[in-house]
N, C-alpha and C positions, 0 to 999 in steps of 0.2 A: 113938657112933663119930664121928660128925659133929662134937660138940664137942670131943673130943679131938685130933681132927686140926686143927681151929681154933687150939687153945691151943698144940699143938706147934709149929705154922706162925708164930702169933705169937711164940714163945720163940726161934724159929729167927731170926726177922726182928731181935729185940732184940738177940742175940747178934752178928748181923751189924754192926748199927749200933754197938753197943760196942766191937767189933773195930775199926772205922773211926775212931772217937772217939780211940782211945788211940794214934793214930800219932806223938805226940811233938810235933806243930806244927811249926814251921820247923827245917830241918835247921841244925845247928850246925856250926861250922869245927872239925875235929880239933883236940885240943890242941896246940901249938906250931907252928900255922900261922896266918899273918896275910893278911889280904885287903886288896889294894890295887888301885887304879883301872890299868888297862892302857892306860897311854897311848900306848905304840907303836901297839897295834892301832885305837885311837881317831884316831890320827893318820894312819895308812893310809886309814881308813874316810873320814877328813875330806878327804885328798887326793883319792881316787877320785871323791868327791862334788863336791868344787869343780871336777875336769875336766869333770864331766858338768853343771854348772851347778845342782847341787842343795845347799842349804842344809840342814846336820845339825843338829838339836837333840838332845842327849842327854837322855833322861829318866831312864835308869837307866844309867850308866855301866858298861861291862865291868868285871868284876874278875878278876884272877889271883890265885893261892893262892901265897904264898911260905912256906918254912921262916921260923921265929922266928929273928931275928939276922942273915938274909942281908939284903945290899944290894939296891936294886931295880937 
């Protein structure tokens, strides 16, 4: 009984790990959409930071999603 329980528990753990591993990785952009840098948001944040005497350095600039073919 104890061996059967351990085997079942091990199989359950393997299934859980396999389920986590098959998540697909990085989320992709839906077809037809384009990611562009959100310059308006960046300008607003930098303006507030400048007034407060803070220097902003963007490591990962914010992105916004636009439908393909639309102007920024």
